[in-house]
C-alpha positions as CSV (number, residue, x, y, z in Angstrom):
1,M,1.9,-28.7,-21.9
2,I,5.2,-28.6,-20.5
3,A,8.1,-26.2,-21.5
4,H,11.6,-27.4,-20.7
5,V,13.5,-24.2,-20.2
6,N,16.3,-22.7,-18.1
7,G,16.9,-25.9,-16.0
8,V,12.9,-26.1,-15.0
9,E,9.8,-27.5,-16.3
10,L,7.1,-24.7,-16.9
11,Y,3.5,-26.0,-17.3
12,F,1.5,-23.7,-19.9
13,E,-1.7,-23.8,-21.6
14,K,-2.0,-22.3,-25.3
15,T,-5.3,-21.2,-27.0
16,G,-6.4,-19.1,-30.0
17,S,-4.5,-17.8,-33.0
18,G,-2.8,-14.7,-33.9
19,R,0.0,-12.7,-32.4
20,P,1.7,-14.2,-29.5
21,L,0.5,-13.1,-26.0
22,L,2.1,-14.3,-23.0
23,M,0.5,-13.6,-19.6
24,L,2.4,-14.0,-16.2
25,H,0.3,-14.4,-12.9
26,G,1.4,-13.3,-9.4
27,N,2.9,-14.4,-6.3
28,G,1.1,-17.7,-4.9
29,E,-1.2,-17.9,-7.9
30,D,-1.2,-19.9,-11.3
31,H,-2.3,-19.6,-14.9
32,T,-6.1,-20.2,-14.1
33,I,-6.6,-16.7,-12.7
34,F,-6.3,-15.5,-16.3
35,R,-9.2,-17.9,-17.5
36,E,-11.8,-15.5,-18.3
37,A,-9.5,-12.8,-19.7
38,A,-7.7,-15.5,-22.0
39,A,-10.9,-16.9,-23.2
40,K,-11.5,-13.4,-24.7
41,L,-8.1,-12.5,-25.7
42,S,-8.0,-15.8,-27.5
43,Q,-10.2,-14.4,-29.9
44,R,-7.3,-12.0,-31.4
45,Y,-4.0,-13.7,-30.1
46,T,-2.5,-16.8,-29.5
47,C,-2.3,-17.0,-25.7
48,Y,0.1,-18.6,-23.7
49,V,-0.6,-18.6,-20.0
50,L,2.3,-20.1,-17.8
51,D,2.6,-21.3,-14.5
52,S,5.9,-19.7,-12.9
53,R,8.8,-21.8,-11.3
54,G,7.5,-22.6,-7.9
55,H,4.0,-22.4,-8.6
56,G,1.1,-24.5,-10.1
57,R,2.3,-27.3,-12.2
58,S,5.8,-26.2,-12.7
59,T,9.1,-27.2,-10.9
60,R,9.1,-26.5,-7.4
61,V,12.5,-24.5,-6.8
62,A,13.8,-23.0,-3.7
63,P,15.0,-20.3,-3.3
64,L,12.9,-18.2,-5.6
65,H,14.6,-15.2,-7.6
66,Y,12.7,-13.0,-9.8
67,R,15.7,-12.9,-12.1
68,D,15.5,-16.7,-12.7
69,M,11.9,-16.3,-13.7
70,A,12.6,-13.4,-16.4
71,A,15.4,-16.0,-17.7
72,D,12.5,-18.7,-17.7
73,V,10.4,-16.5,-19.9
74,L,13.3,-15.4,-22.1
75,D,14.2,-18.9,-22.8
76,F,10.5,-19.9,-23.4
77,L,10.4,-17.1,-26.0
78,E,13.6,-18.4,-27.7
79,A,12.6,-22.0,-27.3
80,Y,8.9,-21.4,-29.3
81,E,10.7,-18.8,-31.4
82,L,8.1,-16.1,-30.5
83,Q,8.5,-12.5,-32.0
84,N,6.7,-9.3,-31.6
85,V,5.2,-10.8,-28.4
86,L,2.7,-9.1,-26.2
87,L,3.7,-9.7,-22.8
88,Y,1.4,-9.2,-19.8
89,G,2.2,-9.4,-16.4
90,F,0.6,-9.1,-13.1
91,S,2.4,-8.2,-9.7
92,D,5.1,-10.7,-9.3
93,G,4.5,-11.4,-13.0
94,G,4.8,-7.8,-13.8
95,I,8.0,-7.6,-12.3
96,V,9.3,-10.4,-14.2
97,A,7.8,-9.0,-17.3
98,L,9.9,-5.7,-16.7
99,M,13.1,-7.7,-16.5
100,A,12.3,-9.8,-19.5
101,A,11.5,-6.8,-21.4
102,A,14.5,-4.9,-20.6
103,R,16.5,-7.7,-22.1
104,S,14.7,-8.9,-25.1
105,Q,14.0,-7.3,-28.4
106,R,11.2,-10.3,-28.8
107,V,8.8,-8.3,-26.8
108,G,6.9,-5.8,-29.1
109,T,4.3,-4.7,-26.5
110,L,4.4,-4.7,-22.5
111,V,1.5,-4.3,-20.1
112,V,2.1,-4.6,-16.5
113,S,-0.3,-4.4,-13.5
114,G,0.7,-3.7,-9.8
115,A,4.3,-4.0,-10.3
116,N,7.3,-2.8,-8.1
117,L,11.1,-2.0,-8.3
118,T,12.1,-2.9,-4.8
119,P,10.5,-4.1,-1.7
120,K,10.0,-0.8,-0.5
121,G,7.7,0.0,-3.3
122,V,4.5,-1.6,-1.6
123,K,2.7,0.1,1.3
124,A,4.0,0.2,4.7
125,D,1.5,-2.3,6.1
126,V,1.8,-4.6,3.4
127,G,5.7,-4.7,3.6
128,L,5.2,-5.3,7.3
129,L,3.0,-8.3,6.7
130,I,5.2,-9.7,3.9
131,R,8.3,-9.5,6.0
132,A,6.4,-11.1,9.3
133,M,5.1,-14.0,6.9
134,A,8.4,-14.6,5.6
135,L,10.1,-15.1,9.1
136,V,7.3,-17.2,10.2
137,K,6.2,-19.3,7.0
138,K,9.8,-19.7,5.7
139,D,8.0,-20.0,2.5
140,P,10.1,-19.4,-0.8
141,K,7.2,-17.4,-2.0
142,W,6.9,-14.9,1.0
143,E,10.7,-14.7,1.2
144,L,11.1,-13.6,-2.4
145,M,8.6,-10.5,-1.9
146,A,10.6,-9.9,1.3
147,R,14.1,-9.3,-0.3
148,E,13.4,-8.6,-4.1
149,P,13.1,-7.3,-6.5
150,D,16.1,-5.0,-7.2
151,M,15.3,-2.9,-10.3
152,D,16.0,0.8,-10.9
153,E,15.3,3.4,-13.6
154,A,18.4,2.5,-15.5
155,E,17.2,-1.1,-16.0
156,L,13.7,0.3,-17.4
157,R,15.1,2.8,-19.6
158,R,16.3,-0.3,-21.8
159,I,12.9,-1.4,-22.7
160,T,11.9,-0.6,-26.4
161,A,8.5,-2.1,-26.2
162,K,5.4,-0.1,-26.5
163,T,4.2,0.1,-22.9
164,L,1.3,0.2,-20.6
165,V,1.9,0.5,-16.7
166,L,-1.4,-0.2,-14.6
167,A,-2.5,-0.1,-11.2
168,G,-5.5,0.3,-9.3
169,S,-6.3,3.5,-7.2
170,K,-6.8,1.2,-4.3
171,D,-3.6,-1.1,-5.0
172,L,-1.0,-2.3,-2.4
173,I,1.5,-0.7,-4.5
174,R,2.3,2.6,-3.7
175,E,1.2,4.9,-6.6
176,K,4.4,6.8,-6.5
177,E,6.2,3.7,-7.2
178,T,3.9,3.1,-10.4
179,R,4.3,6.4,-11.5
180,R,8.1,5.8,-11.2
181,I,8.1,2.8,-13.4
182,A,5.8,4.6,-16.1
183,A,8.0,7.6,-16.1
184,A,11.3,5.8,-16.4
185,I,10.1,3.5,-19.6
186,P,10.5,5.4,-22.7
187,G,6.9,6.4,-24.3
188,A,5.2,4.4,-21.5
189,Q,1.5,5.2,-20.7
190,L,0.2,5.0,-17.3
191,Q,-3.4,4.3,-16.3
192,I,-4.6,4.1,-12.7
193,L,-7.8,2.5,-12.5
194,E,-10.5,4.3,-10.1
195,G,-12.0,2.2,-7.6
196,E,-9.9,-1.1,-8.3
197,D,-7.4,-2.8,-5.7
198,H,-4.3,-4.8,-6.7
199,G,-6.2,-7.7,-8.4
200,S,-10.0,-6.8,-8.4
201,Y,-9.7,-5.9,-12.4
202,I,-7.5,-9.2,-13.1
203,I,-8.1,-12.1,-11.3
204,H,-11.1,-14.1,-12.9
205,S,-11.9,-10.9,-14.6
206,E,-12.3,-9.8,-18.3
207,T,-11.4,-6.4,-17.6
208,I,-7.8,-6.9,-17.9
209,A,-8.7,-8.2,-21.5
210,D,-10.5,-5.1,-22.4
211,L,-7.4,-2.9,-21.5
212,I,-5.1,-4.9,-23.4
213,L,-7.3,-4.9,-26.5
214,N,-7.7,-1.3,-26.1
215,F,-3.9,-0.5,-25.7
216,D,-3.1,-3.0,-28.7
217,T,-5.1,-1.2,-31.5
């Protein structure tokens, strides 16, 4: 299906029935990384899995900005009149989810995995790779990660949704960055998953579905 929002076309798939759940993928990916998780989650929720702008089957744009992606999500929620949404975001999708939740009362529950507030929130070797790839590739996706996001605690304190912040113990995000995010969001829960890396429990995995289901009880 195609949603016309915020001046772009977003491809999405809708499955299941029940409370709306919106899932946002990471940089360079598309909605298909959630195929296994969405199949399980659709037994309880109406699952909307999107391709972010510049990804998958959605409109190609350059440059890319996280705040534009967040505006896309907010327009999507409004266009489909979705309320009390469970919003889940992974990596770049987690960044977008944080930005969107800080600006909308439509989000009732928020779960984010492997998000960062600024480019310095990733480990040093990862940051070096991102900056190098941005210079060499001139790809909007790499350039996005090299210069953004630009969030702070004041923005996170505006989030009113029930929130779970996740990361792997072997994540490419600095653990102190994950803890900083959780500490800033009122009432947020934090879970560092032992032995998991940035996407091992998410990409083509039912584990993230189980974590969401256990949190949303």
